[in-house]
C-alpha positions, 0 to 999 in steps of 0.5 A: 388764458394759458393752459397749465403746463404738464412737467415730466421731471422728477418728483422732488417730494419723494427724495426725503423717502429715498434718503431715509431708506438709504440711511436705514440701509447704511446704518443696518450694514454698519450695525452688521459689520460691528456685530460681526467684529464684536463676535470675532474680536471679543467672542473668542473663548480660550479653553484651559484644561487644568489637571494635577499630575498622575499618581507618583511613586511613594519615595523619599526622592523630592522629584518622584516618577509616576507609579504604574497607576500613574502611568496608566492615568497618563495614557488615559488622558492621552486617549481622552484628549488625543483627538482634540485640537490642543494648542499648547501643553504646559507642565511644571518643572517636576518629572511627574508632571512632565511624565503625565503630559508626555503621552498626550504630547506624543500623540498630538505632536504638541511640544511641552512647555516647562514653567516653574510651579511657583510662577502661576501669574506668569503661566496665565499671562503666557497663556493669555498672550500666546493662546487667546482663543485656543485650547491649552492643557496645564499639568500642575500640582494639588497646590497650584491647580486650585490657584490656577482655577481661581485666577482663570475664573476671576475668583468665582470658582474654588476647588480643592484637591486632597493629596490622594486625588489625582483624577480631577480635570477642570475645563475652564472656558474664559471669554473676554466678556461674561463670566468664565465657566468650569466643567469638572471631569474625572478621568 
């Protein structure tokens, strides 16, 4: 009778364990890459700061300038947002809106983009295309600010401004997923 041979080769019965471990490791790496991509691509938040122009001079002029109080409010806006990273400033085609944003734009060195006050959809499309993931200031009017906020929040938030209300500032955070949020400040 022959004595049994002792083999020193590999043990094939461990191969399924190694394959399972490698599969789990590779799946984990792929999952981490997918999560990271999702956070980068889908998780960016666009902040849109929407406000009405500052107080205007009572005048028969169709396009009045800012009153003294309005000029002070414009300077207060520049002080409040002047240390923030703002990517763009949009204003309507009126002098009062442009003068409200002027001190902030000068402090930040950001150019002011003038848009028609009647083209809210075009304004929002421009912000979405050019400033996704950024911070944008929009200076509008008592009739356009509520419309802008409503469209940014997909109709979930309604705001209203009286003719004498100039101090409201709405910070709308828009993400690619999940509901937008709104914070109302006074300045």
